[in-house]
N, C-alpha and C positions, 0 to 999 in steps of 0.2 A: 443551449444558447449558441454553441459552436456551429451547428448546422445553419442557424439563421444568419450568422456572420458570414459564413461561406456563401450563402445566397446573396447577401448584400455586396460582398466584394466581387463575386462572379458577375453580378449585374453591371459592375464598373468596367468590364472588359470591353475595350473599344470595338465597335462594329459587330459585336455579338450580343452584348447587353442582356436583354430579357430572353432572347432566343436561346441563351445558355443557362441563365439563372433559373428560369421557371422549371425546365425539366430536372435540373439539379435539385431544386426544392422538392419537387414531386418524388424524386428518387429517395430523398431523405424521409419521405412520408409526412412532410409538413402540411398543414391545412392551407387551403387556398388563401384565406385571410392573412396568414402569417407570411406566405410567399409574397403577396401583394405588399404588405407592410415593409418588407425588407428589400424586395427586388425593385420596386418603383423608385424609391429614393436613391438606391444604388445606381440605377440607370440614368437618373437625371443629374446626379452630382458631377460626372465628368463633363457633360455638356455645359452645365452652369459655370464650372471653373474655366473651361475653355473660352466660353463667351466673355467672361470677366477679364481674362488675361490676353486674349488675342489682339484687342485694340491697342493696349499699351505696348505690347511686343512689336506689332507692326509699325507703330509710330516710332519706337526706338530704332528699329531696323531702317526705316525710311530716313531718319535723321542721320544715321551713321554710314549709310551706303547709298551711293548714287544709283547703282544697278538695282538695288532693292526698291528704291523710290520709283524708278522707271517701271519695274515689274508691277508693283502695286497700283501705280497710276494707270498702266495699261489694263490691268485686271479690272479695276473699278470702272474706268471709263467705258471699256468695251462691254462688260457685262451689264452695267446699269443702262447703257444706251440701248442695248438690244432687248433687255428683258424687264425693265422697270415698269412699263405700262401693264404688262401681264402680271408681274409680281404684285403690284399694288392692288390689282383686281382679285387675284387668286392666291396670293402669298400665304395667308393664314391657313387656308384649307390645304394647300400644298405641303406646308411644314407638318401639319397634323398627319396627313396621309403618309408622308415620307417616314415619320417616326413610327407610326402604327403598323406600317408594312413589315411583316416578319421575314425580311430578307437580309442576309449578311450585307453590311455596308449601309444599311439604313438605320437611323437612330438619332440620338440627341447630339452626337459629335458632328455628324454631317449637317444636321439642322443648325447647329451653332455656327458652322462655317458659312452656310447660306445666309443666316441672319446677319452675320458680320459683313458679308459682301454687299448685301442690300441695305445695311444700316438700320435694321429693325431694332426697336427699343429693347433694352435688356429684359425688363419685366414682362413685356409682351411676349418675347421669345421664351422666357421661362414658363409662362402660362401655356403657350402653345405646346411646349415640350411636355408639360404635365398632362395636358389633355391627350396628346398623341401617345404618351407612354401608358396611360391608363387604358386607352382603347386597345393598344397593342398587347398589353398584359392580359386583358380579357380575351382577346382573340387567341393568343398563345395558350392560355390556361384551358380554354375550351378545346382547342386542337390537341394539345398534349394529353389532356385528361381523357379525351376520346381514344387516343392511340393507346394509352396505358390500360384503359378498360378493355379494349379489343385484345391486347396482348395477354391480359389476365384470363381471358376466356380460353386461350390456348395453353396456359400453363397449369 
């Protein structure tokens, strides 16, 4: 059970998430199913917590600081003005692709920030995070599985 918890908590690492947890789980010799069951919730949890807390924190900062209020107002007005039309059209697929892309810096934390800036509903964001995380986990499992099989040939 210790190795499963390591995979779960490794998946919580911001900006690395599944990209780190899946090879760690494979290194422990865990089955693909076990890796999925522990890595996917571990990857989603930080984004879900961030999404739940970012709105109250930004509201608190805006109420307490005039400079923060100006910052958030400029951020929201400029971003929404320039990108809302495209985001309304392609936003869901964009978030799924962003999360599923196995590059450092992509994942649920970044998707939570984008969802917050564009005012995406909490449960819709969580659903998109789940879909993107599952797709990303499948891609990474196939990729790392292939790499480990090739390395086994040479050892």
